[in-house]
VOVEX-640599 format. One line per 3 residues: number of its first residue (from 1); for each residue y, x, z of N, C-alpha, C. Coordinates in steps of 0.2 Angstrom, whole numbers. Layout:
BEGIN
NUM = Y:X:Z:Y:X:Z:Y:X:Z | ...
This chain:
BEGIN
1 = 77:85:50:71:87:46:73:94:43 | 69:99:44:71:106:41:71:105:33 | 75:109:30:75:108:23:69:111:19
4 = 65:115:23:59:118:20:53:114:23 | 54:109:26:48:105:29:43:104:24 | 37:106:25:31:105:21:30:109:15
7 = 35:113:14:35:118:8:31:124:10 | 28:127:5:24:133:7:27:138:11 | 23:142:15:25:147:20:27:153:16
10 = 23:155:11:24:161:8:31:161:4 | 35:166:5:42:166:3:43:165:-5 | 39:168:-9:40:168:-16:38:161:-18
13 = 33:158:-16:30:151:-18:35:146:-15 | 38:147:-9:43:143:-6:49:142:-11 | 51:148:-13:57:148:-17:56:143:-24
16 = 50:144:-27:48:140:-32:48:132:-30 | 45:131:-25:44:124:-22:51:121:-21 | 56:125:-18:63:122:-17:66:120:-24
19 = 65:124:-29:68:123:-35:64:116:-38 | 58:116:-38:54:110:-40:56:104:-36 | 57:104:-30:59:98:-25:65:96:-27
22 = 70:100:-29:77:98:-31:76:93:-38 | 71:94:-42:70:90:-48:68:83:-46 | 65:82:-40:62:75:-38:66:72:-32
25 = 69:75:-28:71:72:-22:76:67:-22 | 80:67:-27:86:61:-28:84:56:-33 | 78:57:-36:75:51:-41:74:45:-37
28 = 76:39:-41:75:33:-37:68:32:-35 | 67:27:-30:60:26:-27:57:20:-31 | 51:21:-33:47:15:-35:41:14:-30
31 = 41:8:-27:37:6:-22:32:0:-25 | 27:2:-28:23:-3:-32:17:-6:-27 | 16:-4:-21:11:-6:-17:13:-6:-10
34 = 14:-11:-7:17:-11:0:16:-18:3 | 18:-18:9:17:-25:13:23:-26:17 | 29:-24:15:35:-27:18:36:-34:18
37 = 38:-37:23:39:-45:23:45:-46:19 | 44:-50:13:50:-51:9:56:-55:12 | 54:-59:17:59:-62:21:65:-58:24
40 = 63:-52:25:67:-47:28:73:-46:23 | 72:-45:17:77:-44:12:80:-51:9 | 76:-56:9:78:-63:7:84:-65:12
43 = 82:-64:18:87:-67:24:93:-62:25 | 91:-56:24:96:-50:25:99:-51:32 | 96:-52:37:98:-53:44:98:-46:47
46 = 102:-45:52:102:-38:56:95:-37:59 | 92:-31:58:86:-30:61:86:-31:69 | 80:-33:72:80:-33:79:81:-27:83
49 = 79:-26:89:80:-20:93:76:-15:90 | 77:-8:92:73:-3:89:66:-3:90 | 63:-6:96:56:-7:97:53:-11:92
52 = 56:-17:91:53:-22:86:54:-20:79 | 58:-15:77:59:-12:71:54:-7:70 | 53:-2:74:49:4:73:42:4:77
55 = 42:1:82:35:1:86:31:-5:85 | 33:-11:86:29:-17:87:25:-18:80 | 28:-18:74:24:-19:68:20:-14:65
58 = 21:-8:68:18:-2:65:11:0:68 | 5:-2:65:-1:-1:68:-3:6:68 | 0:10:64:-1:17:65:1:20:72
61 = 6:17:74:9:19:81:5:16:86 | 4:9:86:1:6:91:-7:8:92 | -10:10:86:-17:12:86:-18:18:90
64 = -13:23:89:-14:29:93:-13:28:100 | -8:24:102:-7:23:109:-13:19:112 | -16:14:108:-22:10:111:-28:15:112
67 = -28:20:108:-34:25:108:-33:29:115 | -27:29:118:-26:32:124:-26:28:130 | -28:21:129:-28:16:134:-22:12:135
70 = -17:13:131:-11:9:132:-12:2:127 | -13:-3:130:-15:-9:127:-9:-12:122 | -11:-14:116:-5:-17:112:-1:-22:115
73 = -3:-26:119:1:-31:122:7:-27:126 | 6:-21:129:11:-18:132:16:-15:127 | 15:-15:121:19:-13:116:22:-19:112
76 = 21:-25:114:24:-31:111:20:-34:105 | 14:-31:104:10:-34:98:8:-41:100 | 10:-46:96:8:-53:98:1:-54:99
79 = -1:-58:104:-8:-60:106:-10:-67:104 | -16:-67:102:-19:-74:100:-22:-78:105 | -24:-74:111:-28:-77:116:-24:-78:122
82 = -17:-78:122:-13:-80:127:-12:-74:132 | -14:-68:130:-12:-62:134:-5:-61:135 | -2:-60:141:5:-59:141:7:-53:137
85 = 13:-53:134:15:-48:129:22:-45:132 | 23:-39:132:29:-36:134:35:-38:129 | 40:-41:131:45:-43:126:52:-39:127
88 = 52:-35:132:58:-31:132:58:-25:128 | 63:-24:123:62:-19:118:63:-12:122 | 68:-11:126:69:-5:130:63:-3:133
91 = 59:-7:137:53:-5:140:48:-3:135 | 47:-6:129:42:-4:124:44:3:122 | 51:4:121:53:11:118:52:16:123
94 = 53:15:129:52:20:135:44:22:135 | 40:17:134:33:18:134:31:23:128 | 34:21:122:32:26:117:35:33:118
97 = 41:33:120:44:40:121:40:44:127 | 38:41:132:34:44:137:28:47:134 | 25:44:129:19:46:126:19:49:119
100 = 25:51:118:27:54:111:22:60:110 | 20:64:115:16:70:114:10:68:111 | 7:62:111:1:60:108:1:61:101
103 = 7:61:98:8:60:90:9:67:87 | 8:73:91:9:79:88:4:80:83 | 6:83:77:2:84:71:0:78:67
106 = 2:72:69:1:66:65:6:65:60 | 4:61:55:10:59:50:14:54:53 | 12:50:58:16:45:62:22:49:65
109 = 21:54:68:26:58:71:31:60:65 | 28:63:60:33:65:54:37:60:51 | 34:54:50:37:48:47:43:46:52
112 = 41:45:59:45:42:63:51:46:65 | 50:53:66:56:57:67:60:58:60 | 57:57:55:61:57:48:65:51:48
115 = 63:45:50:67:39:51:72:40:56 | 71:42:62:76:43:67:82:48:64 | 80:53:60:85:58:58:88:56:52
118 = 84:54:46:88:53:40:90:46:39 | 88:41:43:90:34:42:95:33:47 | 94:35:54:99:33:59:103:39:62
121 = 102:45:59:106:51:61:105:53:68 | 99:52:71:97:54:78:93:60:77 | 95:65:80:91:72:79:89:74:86
124 = 90:70:91:88:72:98:80:71:98 | 76:76:101:69:75:102:68:69:106 | 62:66:104:60:60:108:56:61:114
127 = 58:59:120:54:60:126:56:56:131 | 53:56:137:55:51:142:62:52:144 | 64:58:144:71:59:146:77:57:141
130 = 75:57:135:80:55:130:79:48:127 | 74:44:130:72:38:127:78:33:127 | 82:32:132:87:27:132:93:29:128
133 = 94:36:127:100:38:123:98:37:116 | 92:38:114:89:37:107:89:30:105 | 87:26:110:87:18:109:94:16:108
136 = 98:18:112:105:15:112:109:17:105 | 107:23:103:110:26:97:107:21:91 | 101:20:91:98:16:85:101:9:86
139 = 101:6:92:103:-1:93:111:-2:90 | 115:3:92:122:3:89:122:3:82 | 118:7:79:118:7:71:115:0:68
142 = 111:-3:72:108:-9:69:113:-14:69 | 118:-14:73:123:-19:74:128:-18:68 | 128:-12:64:133:-11:59:130:-14:52
145 = 135:-18:49:132:-21:42:129:-16:37 | 131:-9:38:128:-4:33:120:-3:35 | 118:-6:40:111:-5:42:107:-12:41
148 = 110:-17:38:107:-23:36:102:-21:31 | 96:-25:30:91:-23:25:93:-22:18 | 97:-26:15:99:-25:8:104:-19:8
151 = 108:-17:12:112:-11:12:108:-5:13 | 102:-5:17:98:0:17:94:1:11 | 92:-5:8:88:-4:2:92:0:-4
154 = 99:-2:-4:103:2:-9:103:9:-7 | 104:11:0:105:17:2:98:21:1 | 93:18:2:86:22:0:85:23:-7
157 = 90:21:-11:89:22:-18:82:19:-21 | 81:13:-18:75:9:-20:76:6:-27 | 73:7:-32:73:4:-38:69:-2:-39
160 = 63:-2:-36:59:-8:-36:54:-8:-30 | 53:-13:-26:49:-14:-20:44:-20:-22 | 38:-19:-21:33:-24:-22:30:-26:-15
163 = 31:-32:-14:27:-35:-8:21:-38:-10 | 17:-41:-5:10:-43:-6:9:-50:-3 | 7:-55:-7:6:-62:-5:0:-65:-7
166 = -3:-69:-3:-9:-73:-5:-7:-78:-10 | -12:-80:-14:-10:-85:-19:-8:-92:-16 | -9:-93:-10:-7:-99:-7:0:-99:-4
169 = 3:-93:-5:10:-93:-3:15:-97:-8 | 20:-100:-5:24:-104:-9:30:-99:-12 | 30:-93:-10:34:-88:-13:41:-90:-12
172 = 43:-93:-6:49:-95:-5:54:-90:-4 | 52:-84:-1:57:-79:0:59:-76:-7 | 54:-75:-11:55:-73:-18:60:-77:-22
175 = 59:-84:-21:64:-88:-24:71:-87:-22 | 72:-86:-15:78:-85:-13:81:-78:-15 | 77:-73:-16:79:-67:-19:81:-67:-26
178 = 77:-71:-30:79:-72:-37:85:-76:-37 | 87:-81:-33:93:-84:-33:99:-80:-32 | 98:-75:-28:103:-70:-26:103:-64:-31
181 = 99:-64:-36:99:-59:-41:95:-53:-39 | 91:-54:-34:87:-48:-32:80:-48:-34 | 77:-54:-36:70:-55:-38:69:-57:-45
184 = 63:-60:-46:61:-62:-52:59:-56:-57 | 57:-58:-63:54:-53:-67:60:-47:-68 | 58:-41:-67:62:-35:-68:67:-35:-62
187 = 66:-39:-57:70:-38:-51:69:-32:-46 | 73:-32:-41:72:-26:-37:67:-27:-32 | 65:-33:-30:60:-35:-25:55:-40:-29
190 = 49:-38:-30:44:-42:-33:38:-43:-29 | 34:-48:-31:28:-50:-27:22:-47:-30 | 16:-47:-27:10:-44:-29:5:-50:-28
193 = 0:-51:-32:-5:-56:-31:-11:-53:-28 | -12:-56:-21:-17:-53:-17:-22:-59:-15 | -27:-60:-19:-32:-66:-18:-37:-65:-13
196 = -38:-60:-9:-43:-58:-5:-46:-64:-1 | -41:-68:2:-43:-73:7:-46:-79:3 | -45:-79:-3:-48:-85:-7:-55:-83:-11
199 = -57:-76:-11:-63:-74:-14:-68:-71:-10 | -67:-72:-3:-71:-69:2:-74:-74:6 | -80:-77:4:-83:-83:8:-84:-81:15
202 = -85:-74:17:-86:-72:24:-80:-72:28 | -74:-73:25:-68:-73:29:-67:-80:32 | -67:-81:39:-66:-87:42:-61:-92:39
205 = -62:-98:38:-57:-103:35:-57:-103:27 | -62:-99:24:-62:-99:17:-62:-106:13 | -67:-110:15:-68:-116:12:-61:-121:13
208 = -58:-120:18:-52:-124:19:-46:-121:15 | -46:-115:14:-41:-112:9:-43:-114:2 | -49:-114:0:-51:-116:-7:-48:-123:-8
211 = -49:-128:-3:-47:-135:-3:-40:-135:-4 | -36:-131:0:-29:-130:0:-27:-128:-7 | -31:-124:-11:-29:-122:-17:-30:-128:-22
214 = -34:-132:-20:-35:-138:-25:-41:-138:-29 | -46:-134:-27:-52:-133:-31:-58:-136:-28 | -62:-140:-32:-68:-143:-29:-74:-140:-33
217 = -73:-137:-39:-78:-134:-43:-76:-127:-45 | -81:-123:-47:-79:-116:-49:-74:-116:-55 | -75:-120:-60:-70:-120:-65:-63:-122:-63
220 = -63:-127:-58:-56:-128:-55:-53:-122:-52 | -58:-119:-48:-56:-113:-44:-53:-108:-49 | -56:-106:-54:-53:-101:-59:-46:-104:-62
223 = -46:-110:-64:-40:-113:-67:-34:-113:-62 | -35:-114:-55:-30:-114:-50:-28:-107:-49 | -32:-102:-49:-30:-95:-48:-26:-93:-54
226 = -28:-95:-60:-24:-93:-66:-17:-96:-66 | -16:-102:-63:-10:-105:-62:-6:-102:-57 | -9:-99:-52:-5:-96:-47:-3:-89:-49
229 = -7:-86:-53:-5:-79:-56:1:-80:-61 | 2:-86:-64:8:-87:-68:14:-88:-64 | 13:-92:-58:18:-92:-53:21:-86:-51
232 = 16:-81:-49:18:-75:-47:21:-71:-52 | 19:-71:-58:22:-67:-64:29:-70:-64 | 31:-76:-64:37:-79:-64:42:-77:-58
235 = 38:-75:-53:42:-72:-47:42:-64:-47 | 40:-61:-53:41:-54:-54:35:-50:-53 | 29:-53:-52:23:-49:-51:22:-45:-57
238 = 20:-39:-56:17:-34:-61:10:-32:-60 | 7:-34:-54:1:-32:-53:-3:-36:-48 | -9:-36:-48:-13:-39:-43:-16:-34:-38
241 = -19:-36:-32:-21:-31:-27:-27:-34:-24 | -33:-30:-24:-39:-32:-21:-42:-28:-16 | -43:-30:-10:-45:-26:-5:-52:-28:-2
244 = -57:-27:-7:-64:-29:-5:-68:-24:-1 | -73:-27:3:-77:-22:7:-80:-16:3 | -82:-18:-3:-85:-13:-8:-82:-13:-15
247 = -84:-8:-19:-82:-8:-26:-86:-12:-30 | -91:-16:-28:-96:-19:-32:-93:-24:-37 | -95:-24:-43:-93:-28:-48:-100:-31:-51
250 = -99:-37:-53:-105:-41:-57:-102:-45:-62 | -105:-45:-68:-104:-50:-73:-109:-55:-73 | -109:-61:-69:-114:-66:-69:-114:-71:-74
253 = -119:-74:-76:-119:-80:-80:-115:-85:-77 | -111:-90:-81:-107:-95:-78:-110:-99:-73 | -116:-101:-74:-120:-106:-70:-122:-103:-63
256 = -123:-96:-63:-125:-93:-57:-119:-92:-53 | -113:-90:-56:-107:-90:-52:-105:-96:-49 | -106:-102:-53:-104:-108:-50:-109:-110:-44
259 = -115:-108:-45:-120:-110:-39:-118:-106:-33 | -116:-100:-34:-114:-96:-28:-108:-99:-25 | -103:-101:-29:-97:-105:-26:-99:-111:-23
262 = -103:-115:-26:-105:-122:-23:-108:-121:-16 | -113:-116:-16:-117:-115:-9:-112:-113:-4 | -107:-108:-6:-103:-106:0:-98:-112:2
265 = -96:-116:-3:-91:-121:-1:-95:-126:3 | -101:-127:2:-105:-132:7:-108:-129:13 | -106:-123:14:-108:-119:20:-116:-118:20
268 = -119:-117:14:-126:-115:13:-127:-109:10 | -122:-104:11:-123:-97:7:-129:-94:10 | -132:-90:6:-138:-86:7:-136:-79:8
271 = -141:-75:11:-139:-68:12:-137:-64:6 | -132:-61:5:-130:-57:-1:-125:-61:-5 | -125:-68:-4:-121:-72:-8:-113:-70:-9
274 = -111:-69:-3:-103:-67:-2:-102:-61:-6 | -106:-56:-6:-105:-49:-9:-106:-50:-17 | -110:-54:-19:-111:-56:-26:-105:-60:-29
277 = -103:-64:-25:-97:-68:-27:-91:-64:-28 | -90:-60:-22:-84:-55:-23:-84:-51:-29 | -90:-48:-30:-92:-44:-36:-90:-47:-42
280 = -93:-53:-43:-91:-57:-49:-84:-58:-50 | -80:-60:-45:-73:-62:-45:-69:-56:-47 | -71:-50:-46:-68:-44:-48:-68:-44:-56
283 = -73:-45:-59:-74:-46:-66:-70:-51:-69 | -70:-57:-65:-65:-63:-68:-58:-61:-67 | -56:-57:-62:-49:-55:-62:-47:-50:-67
286 = -52:-46:-69:-51:-41:-74:-50:-45:-81 | -54:-50:-82:-53:-54:-87:-46:-57:-87 | -44:-60:-82:-37:-63:-81:-32:-58:-83
289 = -33:-52:-80:-28:-46:-82:-27:-45:-89 | -33:-45:-93:-32:-45:-100:-28:-50:-103 | -29:-56:-100:-25:-62:-103:-18:-62:-101
292 = -16:-60:-95:-9:-61:-93:-5:-54:-92 | -9:-48:-92:-5:-42:-92:-4:-39:-85 | -6:-43:-79:-6:-40:-73:-10:-33:-72
295 = -7:-28:-69:-11:-22:-68:-15:-24:-62 | -22:-22:-62:-26:-23:-57:-27:-17:-52 | -26:-18:-46:-27:-13:-41:-33:-15:-37
298 = -37:-10:-35:-43:-11:-31:-44:-5:-26 | -44:-7:-20:-44:-3:-14:-49:-5:-9 | -56:-3:-10:-61:-5:-6:-62:0:-1
301 = -67:-2:4:-70:3:8:-67:3:16 | -63:-2:17:-61:-3:24:-66:-8:28 | -69:-5:33:-73:-10:37:-68:-13:42
304 = -67:-20:40:-61:-23:43:-63:-26:50 | -58:-25:55:-59:-28:62:-65:-25:65 | -66:-18:64:-72:-15:67:-71:-15:75
307 = -65:-15:78:-64:-16:85:-63:-23:86 | -69:-26:88:-70:-33:89:-65:-36:94 | -65:-32:100:-60:-35:105:-53:-35:103
310 = -51:-30:99:-44:-30:97:-43:-36:92 | -48:-37:88:-47:-43:83:-47:-49:87 | -51:-50:92:-51:-56:96:-44:-58:99
313 = -41:-52:102:-35:-53:106:-29:-53:101 | -29:-49:96:-23:-49:92:-23:-50:85 | -29:-52:82:-30:-54:75:-31:-48:70
316 = -29:-49:64:-30:-44:59:-24:-39:58 | -25:-34:55:-20:-29:53:-16:-26:59 | -20:-25:65:-16:-22:70:-19:-15:72
319 = -23:-12:68:-26:-6:69:-33:-5:71 | -37:-11:70:-44:-11:71:-49:-10:66 | -46:-8:60:-50:-6:54:-52:1:54
322 = -58:3:51:-61:9:50:-63:11:43 | -62:17:40:-64:18:33:-72:19:33 | -75:17:28:-82:17:27:-83:21:20
325 = -89:24:19:-91:27:13:-91:22:7 | -89:24:1:-89:19:-4:-91:22:-11 | -95:19:-14:-98:21:-21:-95:17:-26
328 = -93:21:-32:-89:18:-37:-93:18:-44 | -96:24:-45:-99:25:-52:-103:19:-54 | -108:17:-50:-113:12:-52:-109:5:-51
331 = -106:5:-45:-103:-1:-43:-98:-4:-49 | -94:0:-52:-89:-2:-56:-91:-3:-64 | -98:-1:-65:-100:-1:-72:-100:-7:-75
334 = -102:-13:-72:-101:-19:-75:-94:-21:-78 | -89:-20:-73:-82:-21:-75:-80:-16:-81 | -82:-10:-80:-79:-5:-85:-83:-6:-92
337 = -89:-8:-92:-93:-10:-98:-89:-15:-102 | -86:-20:-98:-83:-25:-101:-76:-24:-103 | -72:-20:-99:-65:-19:-100:-62:-12:-100
340 = -67:-7:-98:-64:0:-97:-61:3:-103 | -62:1:-109:-59:4:-115:-55:-1:-118 | -53:-7:-115:-49:-12:-118:-42:-10:-117
343 = -38:-9:-123:-31:-7:-122:-27:-12:-118 | -29:-18:-117:-25:-23:-114:-26:-23:-106 | -31:-18:-104:-33:-18:-97:-31:-12:-93
346 = -28:-12:-87:-27:-6:-83:-29:-8:-76 | -33:-3:-73:-35:-4:-66:-33:3:-62 | -30:2:-56:-29:8:-52:-33:8:-46
349 = -37:13:-45:-42:14:-40:-40:18:-34 | -41:15:-28:-40:19:-22:-46:20:-18 | -46:24:-13:-52:25:-9:-50:27:-2
352 = -54:26:3:-53:29:9:-59:34:11 | -62:35:5:-68:40:6:-67:46:2 | -64:51:5:-62:57:1:-68:61:-3
355 = -74:60:-1:-79:63:-4:-80:61:-11 | -77:55:-13:-78:53:-20:-73:55:-25 | -67:58:-22:-62:60:-27:-64:64:-33
358 = -68:70:-31:-70:74:-36:-76:72:-40 | -81:69:-36:-87:67:-39:-87:61:-43 | -83:56:-41:-83:50:-45:-76:47:-48
361 = -71:47:-44:-65:44:-46:-61:48:-51 | -61:55:-50:-58:59:-55:-61:59:-62 | -68:59:-62:-71:58:-69:-71:51:-72
364 = -71:46:-68:-70:40:-70:-63:39:-74 | -57:42:-70:-51:41:-73:-50:46:-79 | -54:51:-79:-54:55:-85:-59:53:-91
367 = -62:48:-90:-67:45:-95:-66:38:-97 | -61:34:-94:-59:28:-96:-52:27:-97 | -49:25:-103:-42:24:-103:-39:19:-99
370 = -43:14:-97:-40:9:-92:-40:11:-85 | -42:17:-83:-43:19:-76:-38:24:-74 | -34:22:-69:-29:27:-66:-31:28:-58
373 = -30:34:-56:-31:35:-49:-25:33:-45 | -26:29:-40:-21:28:-35:-20:33:-30 | -14:34:-27:-13:39:-22:-17:38:-16
376 = -18:44:-12:-21:43:-5:-17:38:-1 | -21:34:2:-17:28:6:-20:28:13 | -17:24:17:-19:22:24:-20:28:28
379 = -27:30:29:-29:35:33:-28:42:29 | -26:42:23:-26:48:19:-19:50:17 | -14:46:18:-8:47:15:-4:52:20
382 = -7:57:22:-4:62:27:-3:68:22 | 1:73:25:3:79:21:-4:83:19 | -9:83:23:-15:87:21:-19:82:16
385 = -19:76:17:-23:71:13:-20:72:6 | -13:72:5:-10:72:-1:-11:79:-5 | -11:84:-1:-13:91:-4:-20:91:-6
388 = -25:88:-2:-32:88:-4:-33:84:-10 | -29:79:-11:-30:74:-17:-28:78:-23 | -22:82:-23:-20:85:-29:-25:91:-31
391 = -28:94:-25:-32:100:-26:-39:97:-29 | -41:92:-27:-48:89:-29:-48:85:-35 | -43:82:-38:-43:78:-44:-40:81:-50
394 = -35:86:-49:-31:88:-55:-35:91:-60 | -40:95:-58:-44:99:-63:-48:95:-68 | -50:89:-65:-54:84:-69:-49:79:-73
397 = -45:76:-69:-41:70:-71:-34:72:-74 | -32:78:-72:-25:80:-74:-20:76:-70 | -14:76:-72:-9:72:-68:-7:66:-71
400 = -8:65:-78:-6:59:-81:-11:53:-80 | -17:55:-77:-22:49:-75:-21:47:-68 | -16:49:-65:-14:47:-58:-8:42:-59
403 = -7:39:-54:-2:33:-54:4:34:-50 | 5:40:-47:11:41:-43:10:39:-35 | 14:40:-31:14:39:-24:15:31:-22
406 = 11:29:-18:12:22:-15:13:23:-7 | 18:19:-4:19:20:3:15:15:7 | 13:10:4:8:5:7:10:4:15
409 = 16:2:16:18:1:22:22:-6:24 | 21:-8:30:25:-13:33:32:-11:36 | 32:-5:37:38:-2:40:44:0:35
412 = 48:-5:34:53:-4:29:57:3:29 | 59:4:35:63:10:36:60:17:35 | 53:17:35:49:23:33:48:24:26
415 = 50:20:22:48:20:14:51:27:12 | 58:28:12:61:34:9:58:41:12 | 56:40:19:53:46:22:46:48:19
418 = 42:43:18:35:43:15:36:46:8 | 40:43:4:41:46:-3:43:53:-3 | 48:55:2:50:62:2:44:67:4
421 = 40:65:9:34:69:11:30:70:5 | 28:65:1:24:66:-5:28:70:-10 | 34:70:-11:38:74:-16:38:81:-14
424 = 38:83:-7:38:89:-5:31:92:-6 | 26:88:-4:19:91:-5:18:92:-12 | 20:88:-17:19:89:-24:23:96:-26
427 = 29:97:-23:32:103:-25:29:109:-23 | 25:109:-17:21:114:-15:15:116:-19 | 12:110:-21:6:111:-25:8:114:-32
430 = 13:111:-35:15:114:-42:18:121:-42 | 21:122:-36:24:129:-35:18:134:-35 | 13:133:-32:7:137:-32:4:138:-39
433 = 4:133:-43:2:134:-50:7:138:-54 | 13:137:-53:18:142:-56:17:149:-54 | 17:150:-47:16:157:-45:10:160:-47
436 = 4:156:-49:-2:159:-51:-2:160:-59 | 4:158:-62:5:158:-69:0:154:-73 | -1:148:-70:-6:143:-73:-1:137:-76
439 = 5:137:-74:9:132:-77:17:135:-77 | 20:134:-83:27:136:-83:31:132:-79 | 37:135:-77:41:132:-72:44:126:-75
442 = 46:126:-82:49:120:-85:44:114:-85 | 38:116:-86:33:110:-86:32:108:-79 | 32:112:-74:31:110:-67:37:105:-65
445 = 43:107:-68:48:103:-66:48:96:-69 | 45:96:-75:44:89:-79:39:85:-75 | 33:89:-73:28:86:-70:30:82:-63
448 = 34:86:-59:36:83:-53:40:77:-53 | 44:77:-59:48:71:-60:43:65:-62 | 38:67:-66:33:61:-68:30:59:-62
451 = 27:63:-57:24:61:-52:28:56:-47 | 34:58:-46:39:55:-42:41:48:-44 | 42:48:-51:46:42:-54:43:39:-60
454 = 42:43:-65:40:41:-72:33:38:-72 | 28:41:-69:21:38:-69:21:32:-65 | 23:31:-59:22:24:-56:26:19:-60
457 = 32:21:-63:36:16:-67:32:14:-73 | 28:18:-76:25:17:-82:18:13:-81 | 14:16:-76:8:13:-74:8:6:-72
460 = 13:4:-67:13:-2:-64:18:-7:-68 | 20:-5:-74:24:-10:-78:20:-15:-81 | 21:-21:-80:17:-26:-83:18:-26:-91
463 = 13:-26:-95:13:-27:-102:11:-33:-104 | 15:-37:-108:13:-43:-111:10:-42:-117 | 4:-45:-118:0:-44:-124:0:-51:-128
466 = -1:-50:-135:-1:-56:-139:-7:-54:-144 | -11:-59:-145:-17:-58:-150:-22:-54:-147 | -25:-50:-151:-31:-46:-148:-30:-39:-147
469 = -23:-37:-148:-22:-30:-148:-16:-29:-142 | -15:-23:-140:-10:-21:-135:-3:-22:-138
């Protein structure tokens, strides 16, 4: 990676950006929102072959190749319908290398080449001619104890990594991490409470999962969820995470909410019931956050499983989701009327709809002390997406109403690269403010350290409340 990668092209501004980047590049990494399998770190086994580490689990990569007619099965993505799947790692890697030109200009190329270079020390360009040499170099390093998951965790300078689990998880991997001194409250690897599969009656198998939770009435349902939140807090959780189709919230009377729950549980839900139930549950979860101190994260707007054929063959989370337009101002009002100014409540808002950053989200963060802006994520956590975010929200929300970068990844080895990209982009943005005499250099240096480290540490730190005050 070039030392000036992503920094401004104009020499004077680039010099300022270099100076600012030096204030951030070696700060520890806080990863408060991600999807790394905690078993990777709990078991600390050597990673499998390069393809199963870098290609198979990364739906950014497999999605691009699928868009060009290369089926996920050919890339080793597990199939639900019995479709034969390629199992030879070298064959999968060669297929990626032969099609590497498809990733020109994409963040996937930036991240992957960063992983090859900064994590594995491989600087050769990836193509059909170099595929085997690159594969062999990575495979040789994966056999080295210094490339085991926990050793890499230390090398990445990760201070905290949050994973994401359903309330139905037994949190076994986190128990093992805690026993080894890696998990639990204040630990290096912590969990996040993600209840989507229990609050979405449209999700197949919902009633069975509610039964597994041990709830037959709405009151029992809320009680069991509170119990599971306590178990997650004991496993180190500092936040909850909610990926609803929309940002709709509703504060329903207790009897109406119970009726929605009962109809759905009996398979007699009416049109609109599921959306109303999800909307009400967001208010219930906000109430629980006031009680137990978990920071609430909301990231709506993904049209899940839009590619029906891909979903039928390979299941969820394999690249078949598409962003949709999302409205926040009216949708969030019931929740914010109840808790938006409560000092015991904190909510981090994300979006896949860039059109709302200036119009809705920045003003909301600038108008409610409980609201913070989450970083661009998923389809937006690219260099240009990160730049547009700073340009469009800063004038209204400032820097301190944002919550720092989140890598939102399953690809463990890409975490330091993704954070480095965000730090470089922020260095460039702040350098322009300095060059235009809008911000003194010393304040810009303080700000980039805040964005990279201090803000996410402060925003996502769970606060335990007693009584009626913060």
